[in-house]
C-alpha positions as CSV (number, residue, x, y, z in Angstrom):
1,M,-40.7,190.9,-44.5
2,Q,-41.0,193.8,-42.3
3,T,-38.2,195.0,-39.9
4,Q,-39.6,198.2,-38.5
5,Q,-38.4,199.9,-35.3
6,P,-40.5,198.5,-32.5
7,A,-42.6,200.8,-30.4
8,A,-40.6,199.7,-27.4
9,A,-37.6,201.8,-28.3
10,S,-36.5,204.2,-25.6
11,S,-33.8,206.7,-25.0
12,P,-31.6,207.2,-21.9
13,T,-33.5,210.4,-21.1
14,T,-37.1,209.5,-21.9
15,S,-39.4,206.7,-21.0
16,Q,-42.0,206.1,-23.6
17,R,-44.9,203.8,-23.1
18,T,-44.7,200.8,-25.4
19,D,-47.6,200.3,-27.8
20,V,-48.0,196.6,-27.1
21,R,-50.5,195.9,-29.9
22,A,-48.3,197.6,-32.5
23,A,-45.3,195.6,-31.3
24,L,-47.0,192.2,-31.1
25,L,-49.6,192.5,-33.9
26,G,-47.8,194.7,-36.3
27,G,-46.0,192.0,-38.3
28,K,-42.5,192.7,-37.0
29,T,-40.1,189.8,-37.5
30,F,-36.4,188.8,-37.8
31,R,-35.2,192.0,-36.0
32,S,-31.6,193.0,-36.0
33,L,-29.8,194.2,-32.8
34,S,-30.6,197.8,-33.6
35,E,-34.3,197.0,-33.7
36,Q,-34.4,195.2,-30.3
37,T,-34.5,196.4,-26.7
38,L,-31.7,194.5,-25.0
39,S,-30.0,194.7,-21.6
40,P,-26.2,195.4,-21.8
41,R,-25.5,191.7,-20.9
42,E,-27.9,190.5,-23.7
43,E,-26.4,192.9,-26.2
44,R,-22.8,191.7,-25.5
45,F,-23.9,188.1,-25.9
46,E,-25.8,188.8,-29.1
47,R,-22.9,190.7,-30.7
48,A,-20.4,188.0,-29.8
49,R,-22.8,185.3,-31.2
50,Q,-23.3,187.2,-34.5
51,T,-19.6,188.1,-34.9
52,T,-18.6,184.5,-34.3
53,G,-21.1,183.3,-36.9
54,L,-20.0,185.8,-39.5
55,F,-16.5,184.3,-39.6
56,L,-17.1,180.8,-38.4
57,A,-19.7,179.9,-41.1
58,P,-17.5,180.4,-44.2
59,A,-14.4,179.0,-42.4
60,V,-16.2,175.7,-41.4
61,A,-17.7,175.4,-44.9
62,I,-14.3,175.9,-46.7
63,V,-12.3,173.6,-44.3
64,F,-14.9,170.8,-44.6
65,A,-15.0,171.1,-48.4
66,L,-11.2,170.7,-48.5
67,L,-11.1,167.6,-46.2
68,P,-10.0,164.4,-47.9
69,L,-13.3,162.5,-47.3
70,N,-14.5,159.4,-49.2
71,L,-17.6,161.2,-50.4
72,D,-19.2,161.9,-53.8
73,R,-18.2,165.4,-54.9
74,T,-21.8,166.7,-54.9
75,Q,-22.5,165.2,-51.5
76,H,-19.2,166.6,-50.1
77,L,-19.9,170.1,-51.3
78,L,-23.6,170.0,-50.2
79,A,-22.5,168.9,-46.7
80,A,-20.0,171.8,-46.5
81,V,-22.6,174.4,-47.6
82,L,-25.2,173.0,-45.2
83,L,-22.8,173.1,-42.3
84,G,-22.1,176.8,-43.0
85,V,-25.8,177.6,-43.4
86,I,-26.6,175.9,-40.0
87,I,-24.0,178.1,-38.4
88,L,-25.6,181.2,-40.0
89,W,-29.0,180.1,-38.8
90,I,-27.8,179.5,-35.2
91,C,-25.6,182.6,-34.9
92,E,-27.6,185.0,-37.0
93,P,-24.9,187.3,-38.4
94,V,-27.5,187.9,-41.2
95,P,-31.3,187.5,-40.9
96,I,-32.1,183.8,-41.0
97,P,-34.0,183.9,-44.3
98,I,-30.9,185.5,-45.9
99,G,-28.7,182.8,-44.5
100,G,-30.8,180.2,-46.3
101,L,-30.7,182.1,-49.5
102,I,-26.9,182.4,-49.3
103,G,-26.7,178.6,-49.0
104,V,-29.0,178.0,-51.9
105,A,-26.9,180.4,-54.1
106,A,-23.7,178.6,-53.0
107,V,-25.1,175.2,-53.9
108,V,-25.8,176.4,-57.5
109,V,-22.5,178.3,-57.9
110,L,-20.5,175.3,-56.7
111,G,-22.3,173.1,-59.2
112,V,-24.0,170.7,-56.8
113,A,-27.2,170.9,-58.9
114,P,-28.6,173.1,-61.7
115,A,-30.6,176.2,-60.6
116,S,-33.8,174.8,-62.1
117,D,-33.6,171.6,-60.0
118,V,-32.5,173.4,-56.9
119,L,-35.3,176.0,-57.0
120,Q,-38.1,173.6,-58.0
121,P,-39.1,172.6,-54.4
122,F,-39.8,176.2,-53.6
123,G,-43.1,175.7,-55.4
124,S,-44.2,173.0,-53.1
125,T,-47.7,172.8,-51.5
126,T,-46.2,173.8,-48.1
127,I,-45.2,177.3,-49.5
128,F,-48.7,177.9,-50.8
129,T,-50.1,176.7,-47.4
130,F,-47.9,179.4,-45.8
131,I,-49.1,182.1,-48.1
132,G,-52.8,181.3,-47.9
133,A,-52.7,180.8,-44.1
134,F,-50.7,183.9,-43.5
135,I,-53.2,186.0,-45.5
136,L,-56.1,184.6,-43.5
137,A,-54.1,185.3,-40.3
138,Q,-53.5,188.9,-41.5
139,A,-57.3,189.4,-41.9
140,M,-57.8,188.0,-38.4
141,L,-55.3,190.4,-37.0
142,K,-56.5,193.4,-38.9
143,H,-60.2,193.0,-38.0
144,G,-59.6,192.1,-34.4
145,I,-60.8,188.5,-34.5
146,A,-57.5,187.3,-32.9
147,Q,-58.1,189.6,-30.0
148,R,-61.7,188.6,-29.7
149,L,-60.8,184.9,-29.6
150,A,-58.0,185.6,-27.2
151,L,-60.4,187.2,-24.7
152,A,-62.8,184.4,-25.2
153,V,-60.1,181.8,-24.2
154,L,-59.0,183.9,-21.3
155,S,-62.6,184.1,-20.0
156,L,-63.0,180.4,-19.7
157,P,-63.5,179.4,-16.0
158,G,-60.2,179.3,-14.2
159,V,-58.0,179.7,-17.3
160,G,-57.4,183.4,-17.4
161,K,-56.3,183.6,-13.7
162,S,-53.0,181.8,-14.4
163,T,-50.4,182.3,-17.1
164,Y,-49.5,178.6,-16.6
165,R,-53.0,177.5,-17.3
166,I,-53.2,179.7,-20.4
167,V,-50.1,178.0,-21.8
168,I,-51.3,174.5,-21.0
169,A,-54.9,175.1,-22.2
170,F,-53.5,176.5,-25.5
171,G,-51.3,173.4,-25.9
172,V,-54.2,171.1,-25.4
173,I,-56.3,172.9,-28.1
174,T,-53.3,172.7,-30.5
175,C,-52.7,169.0,-29.9
176,M,-56.3,168.1,-30.4
177,L,-56.6,170.1,-33.7
178,S,-53.3,168.9,-35.1
179,A,-54.3,165.3,-34.8
180,F,-56.7,165.8,-37.7
181,V,-55.6,169.1,-39.3
182,S,-52.1,169.5,-40.7
183,N,-49.6,170.8,-38.1
184,T,-48.8,173.8,-40.4
185,A,-52.5,174.7,-40.8
186,T,-53.1,174.3,-37.1
187,V,-50.3,176.7,-36.1
188,A,-51.1,179.1,-38.9
189,M,-54.8,179.5,-37.8
190,L,-54.1,179.6,-34.0
191,M,-51.1,181.9,-34.2
192,P,-53.1,185.1,-34.4
193,T,-55.1,184.0,-31.3
194,A,-51.8,183.3,-29.5
195,L,-50.5,186.7,-30.3
196,G,-53.8,188.2,-29.2
197,I,-53.6,186.4,-25.9
198,L,-50.0,187.6,-25.5
199,A,-51.0,191.2,-26.2
200,V,-53.8,191.0,-23.6
201,I,-51.3,189.6,-21.0
202,A,-48.6,192.1,-21.9
203,E,-51.1,195.1,-21.6
204,M,-52.2,193.8,-18.2
205,M,-48.6,193.5,-17.0
206,Q,-47.9,197.0,-18.3
207,D,-51.1,198.5,-16.7
208,R,-50.3,197.0,-13.3
209,G,-46.6,197.9,-13.2
210,V,-45.3,194.4,-13.5
211,V,-43.0,195.5,-16.3
212,K,-41.6,198.9,-17.2
213,A,-43.7,201.3,-19.3
214,D,-41.1,201.1,-22.2
215,F,-40.6,197.3,-22.1
216,D,-40.2,195.1,-25.2
217,P,-43.3,192.7,-25.3
218,L,-41.4,190.6,-28.0
219,R,-38.9,189.5,-25.3
220,L,-41.3,188.2,-22.7
221,R,-40.8,184.7,-21.4
222,I,-44.5,184.1,-21.4
223,G,-44.6,184.9,-25.1
224,A,-41.9,182.4,-25.9
225,A,-43.6,179.7,-23.7
226,L,-47.0,180.3,-25.4
227,L,-45.7,180.3,-28.9
228,L,-43.3,177.4,-28.5
229,M,-46.1,175.4,-26.9
230,L,-48.1,176.2,-30.0
231,A,-45.4,174.9,-32.4
232,Y,-44.3,171.9,-30.3
233,G,-47.8,171.0,-29.3
234,A,-48.7,170.7,-33.0
235,S,-45.8,168.3,-33.6
236,V,-46.8,166.1,-30.7
237,G,-50.6,166.1,-31.6
238,G,-49.8,165.3,-35.2
239,L,-48.5,161.9,-34.1
240,L,-51.9,160.8,-32.8
241,T,-53.5,159.7,-36.1
242,P,-52.1,158.4,-39.4
243,V,-53.4,161.5,-41.1
244,G,-52.1,164.0,-38.5
245,S,-48.8,164.5,-40.3
246,P,-47.3,163.4,-43.7
247,P,-44.4,161.4,-42.1
248,N,-47.1,159.2,-40.5
249,L,-48.5,158.2,-43.8
250,I,-45.1,157.7,-45.4
251,G,-43.8,155.6,-42.5
252,R,-47.0,153.5,-42.2
253,G,-47.0,152.9,-46.0
254,L,-43.4,151.7,-46.0
255,I,-43.8,149.5,-43.0
256,E,-47.0,147.9,-44.4
257,E,-45.3,147.2,-47.7
258,A,-42.2,145.7,-46.0
259,T,-44.0,143.5,-43.5
260,G,-47.3,142.8,-45.2
261,T,-49.2,143.8,-42.1
262,R,-51.8,146.6,-42.1
263,I,-51.7,149.1,-39.3
264,S,-55.3,150.2,-38.8
265,F,-56.4,153.7,-37.7
266,A,-57.3,152.4,-34.2
267,Q,-54.0,150.5,-33.8
268,W,-52.0,153.6,-34.8
269,M,-53.9,155.7,-32.3
270,A,-53.4,153.1,-29.6
271,I,-49.6,153.1,-30.1
272,A,-49.4,156.9,-30.5
273,F,-51.6,158.0,-27.6
274,P,-49.3,157.1,-24.8
275,V,-46.4,158.8,-26.6
276,C,-48.4,161.9,-27.2
277,L,-49.7,162.1,-23.6
278,A,-46.3,161.5,-22.1
279,M,-44.7,164.1,-24.4
280,F,-47.4,166.7,-23.7
281,V,-46.8,166.3,-19.9
282,V,-43.1,166.8,-20.5
283,L,-43.8,169.8,-22.8
284,A,-45.9,171.5,-20.1
285,L,-43.4,170.9,-17.3
286,V,-40.2,171.7,-19.2
287,M,-41.7,174.6,-21.2
288,L,-42.7,176.4,-18.1
289,L,-39.4,175.7,-16.3
290,L,-37.2,176.8,-19.2
291,N,-39.4,179.8,-20.1
292,K,-40.9,180.6,-16.8
293,P,-43.5,183.4,-17.2
294,E,-42.7,186.7,-15.6
295,V,-45.8,186.4,-13.4
296,R,-48.0,183.4,-12.5
297,R,-51.1,185.3,-11.5
298,I,-52.4,188.8,-12.1
299,E,-55.1,190.2,-9.9
300,G,-58.2,191.7,-11.5
301,V,-58.0,189.6,-14.7
302,E,-61.7,188.8,-14.8
303,E,-62.6,192.5,-14.6
304,Y,-60.1,193.5,-17.2
305,I,-61.3,190.8,-19.7
306,R,-64.9,191.7,-19.0
307,E,-64.3,195.4,-19.7
308,H,-62.4,194.7,-23.0
309,R,-65.0,192.2,-24.2
310,A,-67.8,194.7,-23.6
311,A,-65.8,197.4,-25.4
312,Q,-65.5,195.1,-28.5
313,G,-69.2,195.2,-29.1
314,R,-70.9,193.1,-31.8
315,M,-68.9,191.5,-34.7
316,S,-68.4,193.7,-37.7
317,R,-69.2,192.6,-41.3
318,A,-65.4,192.3,-41.9
319,E,-65.1,190.0,-38.9
320,K,-67.9,187.8,-40.1
321,N,-66.5,187.6,-43.6
322,T,-63.1,186.6,-42.2
323,L,-64.7,183.8,-40.2
324,V,-66.6,182.6,-43.2
325,A,-63.4,182.4,-45.3
326,F,-61.6,180.8,-42.3
327,G,-64.4,178.3,-41.7
328,I,-64.6,177.2,-45.3
329,T,-60.8,176.7,-45.4
330,V,-60.8,174.6,-42.2
331,T,-63.7,172.6,-43.4
332,L,-62.0,171.7,-46.7
333,W,-58.8,170.9,-44.7
334,L,-60.8,168.5,-42.5
335,L,-62.8,166.7,-45.2
336,P,-60.1,164.2,-46.2
337,A,-59.5,163.4,-42.5
338,F,-63.2,162.8,-41.8
339,A,-63.3,160.6,-44.9
340,S,-60.4,158.5,-43.6
341,L,-62.0,158.2,-40.2
342,F,-65.2,156.6,-41.6
343,G,-63.8,154.8,-44.7
344,G,-60.1,154.5,-44.2
345,T,-57.3,155.8,-46.3
346,E,-58.0,153.3,-49.0
347,S,-61.6,154.4,-49.5
348,A,-62.7,156.0,-52.8
349,A,-64.1,159.0,-50.9
350,Y,-60.7,159.6,-49.1
351,I,-58.7,159.2,-52.3
352,F,-61.0,161.6,-54.2
353,L,-60.9,164.3,-51.6
354,D,-57.2,163.9,-50.8
355,D,-56.3,164.2,-54.5
356,R,-58.3,167.4,-55.1
357,L,-58.2,169.2,-51.7
358,D,-54.5,169.8,-51.6
359,E,-53.6,171.7,-48.4
360,G,-51.9,174.5,-50.2
361,I,-54.6,175.0,-52.8
362,V,-57.3,175.0,-50.1
363,A,-55.3,177.7,-48.2
364,V,-55.0,179.9,-51.3
365,L,-58.7,179.5,-52.1
366,G,-59.7,180.4,-48.6
367,A,-57.5,183.5,-48.7
368,S,-58.9,184.5,-52.1
369,L,-62.4,184.7,-50.5
370,L,-61.2,187.6,-48.4
371,F,-60.8,189.7,-51.6
372,I,-64.3,188.7,-52.8
373,L,-66.5,188.9,-49.8
374,P,-67.5,192.6,-49.6
375,T,-67.7,194.9,-46.5
376,N,-69.2,197.7,-48.6
377,W,-70.6,196.6,-51.9
378,A,-71.5,200.2,-53.0
379,K,-67.8,201.2,-52.7
380,R,-66.6,197.8,-53.9
381,E,-64.7,197.4,-50.6
382,A,-63.6,193.8,-49.9
383,T,-62.7,192.3,-46.5
384,L,-59.0,192.6,-47.3
385,T,-56.9,194.7,-49.7
386,W,-53.7,193.6,-51.4
387,T,-51.9,196.3,-49.4
388,D,-53.0,194.4,-46.2
389,A,-52.0,191.0,-47.7
390,A,-48.6,192.3,-48.8
391,K,-47.8,192.7,-45.1
392,I,-47.6,188.9,-44.4
393,D,-44.4,187.4,-43.1
394,W,-42.6,186.8,-46.4
395,G,-39.4,186.2,-44.4
396,T,-40.8,183.0,-42.9
397,I,-41.9,181.8,-46.4
398,V,-38.4,182.4,-47.8
399,L,-36.9,180.7,-44.7
400,F,-38.9,177.5,-44.9
401,G,-38.6,177.5,-48.7
402,T,-34.8,177.2,-48.4
403,G,-35.3,174.5,-45.8
404,I,-37.4,172.5,-48.3
405,I,-34.7,173.0,-50.9
406,F,-31.9,171.6,-48.7
407,G,-34.2,168.7,-47.7
408,S,-34.7,167.8,-51.3
409,L,-31.0,168.1,-52.1
410,L,-30.1,165.8,-49.2
411,A,-32.4,163.1,-50.7
412,D,-31.6,163.7,-54.4
413,T,-27.8,163.7,-53.9
414,G,-27.9,160.6,-51.7
415,L,-26.2,162.5,-48.8
416,A,-28.9,161.5,-46.3
417,E,-28.6,157.9,-47.2
418,T,-24.8,158.0,-47.0
419,I,-25.0,159.5,-43.5
420,G,-27.5,156.8,-42.4
421,T,-25.7,153.8,-43.8
422,G,-22.3,155.1,-42.8
423,A,-23.4,155.7,-39.2
424,S,-25.1,152.3,-38.9
425,E,-21.9,150.5,-40.2
426,N,-19.5,152.4,-38.0
427,L,-21.7,151.9,-34.9
428,N,-21.9,148.2,-35.5
429,I,-25.6,147.9,-34.9
430,T,-26.7,144.3,-34.5
431,N,-29.8,144.2,-32.3
432,V,-33.3,145.6,-32.2
433,V,-32.6,148.0,-29.2
434,A,-29.5,149.5,-30.9
435,I,-31.2,149.9,-34.2
436,T,-34.3,151.5,-32.6
437,V,-32.1,154.0,-30.8
438,F,-30.1,154.7,-33.9
439,S,-33.3,155.1,-36.1
440,A,-34.9,157.6,-33.7
441,V,-31.8,159.7,-33.1
442,L,-30.9,159.8,-36.8
443,A,-34.5,160.8,-37.7
444,V,-34.5,163.7,-35.2
445,L,-31.1,164.9,-36.4
446,I,-32.0,164.9,-40.0
447,S,-35.4,166.5,-39.3
448,E,-33.6,169.5,-37.7
449,T,-32.3,170.6,-41.1
450,T,-34.9,169.2,-43.4
451,S,-38.7,168.8,-43.4
452,N,-40.2,166.1,-41.3
453,T,-41.6,164.6,-44.5
454,A,-38.1,164.4,-46.0
455,S,-36.7,162.9,-42.8
456,A,-39.3,160.1,-42.8
457,A,-38.9,159.5,-46.5
458,V,-35.1,159.1,-46.2
459,I,-34.7,157.3,-42.8
460,V,-37.5,154.7,-42.9
461,P,-36.2,153.2,-46.3
462,I,-32.8,152.9,-44.7
463,V,-34.0,151.3,-41.5
464,I,-36.2,148.6,-43.0
465,P,-33.5,146.9,-45.2
466,L,-31.0,147.3,-42.4
467,C,-33.4,145.4,-40.0
468,Q,-34.0,142.7,-42.6
469,A,-30.3,142.3,-43.2
470,I,-29.6,141.5,-39.6
471,G,-32.7,139.5,-39.1
472,V,-34.6,142.0,-36.9
473,D,-38.4,142.7,-37.3
474,P,-38.6,146.3,-38.7
475,F,-41.8,147.3,-37.0
476,V,-40.4,148.9,-33.9
477,P,-37.3,150.6,-35.4
478,A,-39.2,151.9,-38.5
479,L,-42.2,153.2,-36.4
480,A,-39.8,154.8,-34.0
481,A,-38.1,156.6,-36.9
482,T,-41.5,157.7,-38.2
483,F,-42.5,159.2,-34.9
484,A,-39.0,160.8,-34.4
485,A,-39.1,162.4,-37.8
486,S,-41.8,164.8,-36.3
487,F,-39.6,165.7,-33.4
488,G,-37.3,168.4,-34.9
489,F,-37.7,171.1,-32.3
490,M,-34.4,173.0,-32.3
491,L,-34.3,175.3,-35.4
492,P,-36.9,177.5,-37.2
493,V,-36.4,175.4,-40.4
494,S,-37.0,172.1,-38.6
495,T,-40.7,172.3,-39.1
496,P,-43.1,174.8,-40.7
497,Q,-44.7,175.4,-37.3
498,N,-41.3,176.3,-35.8
499,A,-40.8,178.8,-38.7
500,I,-44.2,180.4,-38.2
501,V,-43.8,181.1,-34.5
502,Y,-40.2,182.2,-35.0
503,G,-41.4,184.6,-37.6
504,T,-43.5,186.5,-35.0
505,G,-40.2,187.9,-33.5
506,A,-41.3,186.8,-30.0
507,V,-39.2,183.7,-29.9
508,P,-35.4,184.4,-29.8
509,I,-33.4,181.8,-31.7
510,T,-31.3,181.0,-28.6
511,R,-34.4,180.3,-26.6
512,M,-35.8,178.0,-29.4
513,I,-32.5,176.1,-29.6
514,R,-32.2,175.7,-25.8
515,T,-35.8,174.5,-25.4
516,G,-35.7,172.4,-28.6
517,I,-32.6,170.4,-27.6
518,V,-34.3,169.4,-24.4
519,F,-37.4,168.2,-26.2
520,D,-35.4,166.4,-28.9
521,V,-33.6,164.4,-26.2
522,L,-36.7,163.7,-24.1
523,G,-38.7,162.9,-27.2
524,V,-36.2,160.2,-28.3
525,I,-36.2,158.7,-24.8
526,L,-40.0,158.5,-24.7
527,I,-40.3,157.0,-28.2
528,I,-37.8,154.3,-27.7
529,S,-39.3,153.5,-24.2
530,I,-43.0,153.5,-25.2
531,V,-43.3,152.5,-28.9
532,P,-41.9,148.9,-28.4
533,V,-44.3,148.3,-25.5
534,M,-47.4,149.6,-27.3
535,I,-46.6,147.7,-30.5
536,A,-46.5,144.5,-28.5
537,A,-49.7,145.5,-26.6
538,V,-51.7,145.9,-29.8
539,G,-50.3,142.7,-31.3
540,L,-48.2,144.1,-34.2
541,G,-44.7,143.1,-35.1
542,G,-42.9,139.8,-34.7
């Protein structure tokens, strides 16, 4: 994890021109107050937020642990630690990855679980997906492919003339890809292009005097809008197909087992498409309202892009090698999805490919090619060196690793199930509408602090027997919970894609929380409004 002083630093007596590319493409992340360019008002707010969190986090954890609650000891202590960690994540008195590590250490010290059990989830396939994808992204940044792709997107007819169109076009691309490629992989491979586009826009704003010469490009609203659209768009697009996201497969399998009714690929897409379409429209509208770009149009964009594309010249050997490694990785990621499209998820081809082409292993294999494919064989120079690879965002990897650990602990200790059953009993849920709302809201809340996969795996098994106990068909509530499990938008640890874009340093935590809360609420409303109608339309459920 790198926390170098950004090029945007300026003194009261001098005005130094910001090196936009160094600030955006230099791997800076999780910057402290001293490493940011803030207005006096922003600095006062940030200092108050961090100071509050520093004292509030341990106070809340200790007080909650001492409350006389009717909870198992391990569940009680885990809940106390998790509350403290959430406050650390929101207020940032320490870097967010460190807040997660403090929580993991506290769990072991307090005896919630042995260290070997607590740390085991850190070796999950998601962590290896992060590592491999980040190394591929590092090569794309180093050799200029991100900038080349960014200029290509901006040169599409009508797109580059408007920052609004750029954000929306990028969201459409993300949604389409994430329907078949994992959300994490989609964001990891598009993130360098998003940063490249942001760098081009920031340079144009700087050259044309839209911003000050010494501005901080990591605090642009257009940057937050573009990157949050990337993260949230992947979550929305991942709902479209059963293979688009792990919670989909978990939820579908549990529903089919409980009801004895198979949900076909086409039926799933018919149910999910209106939800995805409606949520994307909401994403585009609300994203641009809450993170309104500094400028809507910049004159002379076409000429600027044309000049820079001409200056890039032909692709170098390193660029071609990077594209080869990237292409092989994406192809291997896609193969199981294609097999399921043509043969279904129960076909021998799909089972064979899905068992062997693990997402994390594919990412690591693709990244390894960068150290094999030569740029100069005589000098034994490869496309990427380990020095280059070591610059990847280890902070995000640590951050999401701790998130996976807490998700696993919630399930293993039974705390998640306790929360679910306790809430349902206290709320006196007795009809399909109430249980659908309860299922969707609880899935979103749990997915904010655990992985989407863990949320689906915990909530759906609670919802189905609850429905059966009160004589309600579980189709609607269980599918609503499955969809809602992918709608954790508020915190960097909610989803891998949130963690990736937060790790760029261009999305302040306060902006992510504010935007994420709005989408959490609107997402639940859309799910509970559309899912029952579409299930009835396709003839599923009772």
